[in-house]
C-alpha atoms as one frame of an Amber mdcrd trajectory, in Angstrom:
protein
  12.935  16.893  -4.320  14.165  17.667  -0.690  10.234  17.279   0.099   9.775
  13.405  -1.513  12.995  12.676   0.366  11.446  13.684   3.808   7.866  11.727
   2.606  10.038   8.930   2.128  11.707   8.893   5.534   8.543   9.060   6.882
   7.014   6.366   4.896  10.172   4.149   6.267   9.411   5.209  10.151   6.482
   4.860  10.015   6.484   1.022   8.344   9.515   0.164  10.968   6.921   1.045
  13.896   3.681  -0.655  12.257   6.170  -3.814  12.377   6.792  -3.303  15.508
   3.188  -2.880  16.465   2.101  -5.976  14.647   5.074  -8.258  16.012   4.622
  -7.075  19.754   0.582  -7.296  19.635   0.836 -10.776  17.981   3.633 -12.109
  20.282   1.286 -10.860  23.469  -1.647 -12.592  22.243  -0.181 -15.801  21.522
   2.602 -16.337  24.196   1.129 -14.218  27.237  -3.304 -14.971  26.952  -2.506
 -17.754  24.222  -4.600 -16.883  21.706  -4.243 -19.065  18.249  -2.170 -17.081
  15.968  -4.846 -17.009  13.461  -6.854 -14.662  15.546  -4.056 -12.958  16.936
  -2.771 -12.215  13.206  -5.960 -10.612  12.102  -6.079  -8.581  15.638  -2.294
  -7.519  15.585  -2.684  -6.615  11.141  -6.057  -4.941  11.980  -3.761  -2.267
  14.573  -0.908  -2.264  12.633  -2.819  -0.838   9.446  -5.003   1.271  11.502
  -2.199   2.960  13.349  -0.362   3.237   9.349  -3.178   4.840   7.782  -3.762
   7.424  10.797  -0.118   8.475  11.069   0.145   8.536   6.967  -2.529  10.955
   6.685  -1.636  12.977   9.652   1.887  13.072   9.749   3.493  11.558   6.133
   1.335  12.810   3.587  -0.627  15.254   4.971  -1.716  16.599   1.663  -3.626
  13.754   1.537  -5.978  14.856   3.584  -7.922  16.369   0.929 -10.135  13.040
   0.530 -12.660  11.821   2.915 -11.525  10.005   5.732 -13.888   6.842   4.728
 -13.026   7.176   1.396  -9.241   6.759   2.245  -9.532   4.334   4.770 -11.103
   1.950   2.616  -8.477   2.199   0.028  -5.540   1.821   2.620  -7.540  -1.086
   4.382  -7.540  -3.162   0.802  -4.114  -2.177  -0.284  -2.408  -2.516   2.715
  -3.514  -6.493   3.331
């Protein structure tokens, strides 16, 4: 039970950091580089999804590394968006 609680806490931390990454990149691209909000959103969300996949794979759910990385990344990218 403690292991499940640890994964839940890590999941929350990773999600919070991913939100900060997403929002920061989006704001930087729109306000500093004058990109369109739609193009900026594609880039910021892609980077945030890649971040969550990598960190969840290696830190939050280390047992999940049993699956091949390509298969797991497609599943994560499909259900994260």
